[in-house]
N, C-alpha and C positions, 0 to 999 in steps of 0.2 A: 686520239687513237694512233696518230702518226706524228713523229717528230724526228728532228735531226740535231746533232750537236747538243745532246741533252745535258744541261747544266755545265756546258763547256767541256765535255769529256769526249767529244768525237764519237758519240754513241747514237745510233739510229734505232728507233723502236717502232714497232707496229703492234699496238696493244701491249700485251705483256712480253712479247718477243723483242729482244734487243741484240744488237751486234755492233762491232766497231773494231778499232785498233788502239793499242796502248801507245805510250810515248816511244817505244822501241819498234813500233810497227807490227807487233804480234797480234794475231786475231784473238778477239774475245767475243763471247756470245752467251745468251742465256734465255731462260724463260722465268721471268720474275714472278714469285720469289723462290721457285722450286728447283731451278737448274742453272748452272753457269759453267763456263770454260774460260780460263784466263791464263796468261803467262805461259803459253805453250804447254798447258796441261798441269803446271805446278799448282794451280788452284782450280779445283773441279768439284762439282757437287750435284747430287740428285736427291733432293730431300723427299721424304724423311729417311731414306735408306743409307746414304753414304755421302761424305765429302772429305776432301783432304786439301792441305796447304803445305807448301814447301818454300822456305826462305833461307837461303844459305845452308847452314848445317842443321837448322831446325825443321823438323818434319812432323806433321800431325795427320792422323786419320781418325775419322769418326763414323760410327754406324748407328742407325736406329735412334736418331735424336740424342746422341750422347750415351746411350747404354753401353756402347763399345767405343773405346778410345785407345789409340796408339800414338804416343808422342815421344820424340827423341831430339836431343840436342847435344852440344859439347859436354854438358855437365852430367848427362845420364838419360834416363827414360822414365816414362810413366805410362802404364797400360792398365786397362780394366775392362771387364765384362760384368756390368752390374746386374744383380746384386751379389754375384758369387765370387768373382776373382779380381784381385788387385795386385799390381806389381810396380814398385817404384824404386829407382836407384838414383842417388845423388852423391857423386864423389865416392866416399868410402862407406856410405850408408845405403842399405837396401831393405825393403820390406816386401814380402810376398805373402798374400793371404788367399786362402780358398775357404770361404765361409760355408759351414762352421767347423771345418775339419782340420785346418792347417794354418799356421802362421810362422813364418821364418823372419827373424830380425837380425840384421848384420850391422855392426858398428865397428869399423876398423878390424881389429883382430878378435873381436868378441862376436859370438853368434848365439842366438836362442831359437829353439824350435819348439812350438807348442802344438799338440794334437789333442784329440778327445781321449786318447789312451795315456798320454804322459807328456813330458817335456825334457829337453836336453839343452844345457847351457855350457858353452865352452869359451874360455878366455885365456890369456897367457898365464894366469895365476891359479885357475881352478877349473874343475870339470864336474857338472851336475847332471845326474840322470834320474828321472822319476817315472815310474809306471803306476798310474793311479789305480786303486788307492793303496796298493800293497808295498811297493818298492820305492824307497827314497834314498838318495846317496849324494855325497859331495866329496870331492878329493882335490887336495892341493899339495904343494911341495912339503909343507910342514905338518899337515893333519888331514884326516879323512874320517868319514862316518858312513855307515850303511844301516838301513832299517828295513827289515822284512816284517811288516805288521801282520799279526801280533806275535811273531815267533822270536825275533831277536833284534837287538841293536848292538852294533860293533863300532867302536871308535878308536882312532889312533891320533896321538898328539906327541910329536917328537919320538921318544922311545917308549912312551906309555901306551898300553893296550887295554881296552875295556870291552867285555862282552856281557850283555844283559839279556836274560830270557825270562819268560813267565815263572820259571822254577828257581831263578836266582841269577847270580852273576859271578864273573871272574875278572880280575884285573892283574896285570903284571907289567913289568918293564923288561925290555930285551936285555938290559944289562944285568938283570937278576936282583937289583937292589930293593925293589918293592913288589909285593904281590898280595892279593886278597881273594878269598872265596866266600861266596854268600849263597845260602840255600833258603828259599822261601822267606826272604826279608828278615824279620826279627828272630826267626827260629835258630839260625846258625850263621855266624860270621867269624871268619878268621883272617887275620892280616899280619904281615911281617914287613919289617924294613931293616935292611942291613946298614943303611945310612945312619939311622937313629938307634940301631942295635936294640930293637924291641920287637916283641911278638905278642899278639893278643887275640 
């Protein structure tokens, strides 16, 4: 029930209560295994509700036996409140999740956002926006397309343009070299090309 210099650590204990000093003379004490105070408060805990540790630039806080966690260091941070929320950043990568409503993913210059209603993706080369289940689109420097289901699809590639609807479609080039018109698929189709000097 009582002891001194426990395992050579200059700790005195009476039952589960213990106290002493560390190598630098700072006070440390606790109630094994539920509570402790060390390193002038840099390490402190009251289980199962809360504990934290700090060592240099690394800091961590925990709540409710790990259901909540906040940790940070030179490389980034990691935080969560289980099972709903999670946020982690490491250098140029970051993920943020709110289950089941939201997820944001960042990798350098690229970012993706997903929700129950749609998603958005952006990077140096392209931009995507979708609103489920009706609107879908993607755009880049050389091409793009847009879909409003089931009303139309519109695409662009270089100077070519194409529009398709349930009633038919139309295509053309901004230079005027090619064009086509379509009504109800096989019922009517007309196209022309000034490059090939033909029309049908």
